[in-house]
N, C-alpha and C positions, 0 to 999 in steps of 0.2 A: 606285652599286647596282647598275649593270650590270658594274662589274669583280667583284664579291663573286659574280656571277650567275654570271661567266665564269671563276671560280675551279676549280669543280668541273664536270664534264660533267653532260648531263640524266640521265643514269640515276644517278646518287646523288641530283639533287635530288629523281627520283620514289621513290627509293628512301627519300629522308628522308621526303616527304609519305606514303609508306606505312606507315611508324614512326609517323608522329606519327598517323596515321589508326587506326591501330591502337590507340595507346595513349588515342584521345580515345575510340573504341569500347569501351575496356576499360575506362575510368575510368566511362564513361555506365553501362555493365553494374553495375558494382560499386553507383554510387549508388542502380540501382535495386533490388539486390539485398539492401541497406542497407535500404532503403524496404520493402521486402515483409518482412524482418527484423524491422522495429520493428512494422509491422502486426502480424504473426503474434505477437509477445510480448504488444502491446495487447490482441488476441484472447481471449490467455490469460488476462490478465490482467480483461477484462470477464466472462469465466465463470467465473472463480475469484470475482469480485465479486458476479454473479449466483446461484452453487450458496451463497455465505455469506449474501446475503439471504435464498432460498429455505429456507435452515435457520432464518435467526432469525425469518422469518416465522410457519412451522409451530408454533416454540418459542415464541413470544410468549405464546400463549391459557393453555400450560402453566405458564408463568411468573408470568404473571397468577395461576392462579389459586391457585397456591402461595404468592404474597403474599398473598391476599385471605384464605387459610384458615390462614395464621399470624397475619395482624392480627385475624382474628375471635377466636382464643386468648390475644391477647394481650388485646384486650377485654376476656375471661371471665373475666383474673386483678381479685380486686377491687382496687381500688385503681392499677390500672397507670394512670389516666388523671390520677393526682393530682400534683400538683407537691411536689418532693423539698423538705424545709429546706433553707438556706443552710447552706455548707459541707461538703455530702454529695458535690459532684461530684469532689473531689480522690478521697474514699476512695473510691469508684468504681471513678475511672480507676483506681487503685492494683490494686485488685480484679481490674479488668479485664484489666491488664498481669501480673497475676499478684504483684506485688510488695505483698504484703497485711502487709507488716512494721505496727506498731504505731507512732505516735509518740511 
């Protein structure tokens, strides 16, 4: 080990140490910068999520009222709660899809 140390003068070893220290500090800086960037991205995502949840919370009551009104309208139609006879499901599905071809 002492022979390796004697290959270069003390100034060279100090220079290597300074370069190693600079690289270590730069690596630590980049690591902290990456952590900070992740934290900022998570904060942005949380803000977007909170905004979306607030919007949903404010619109939920209006959507429920709209659904209740539509359900009342359907309930007012005579026979809307009656079961359809067997075999009508396929025909209704064709009409719903726009394929009203007769058999």
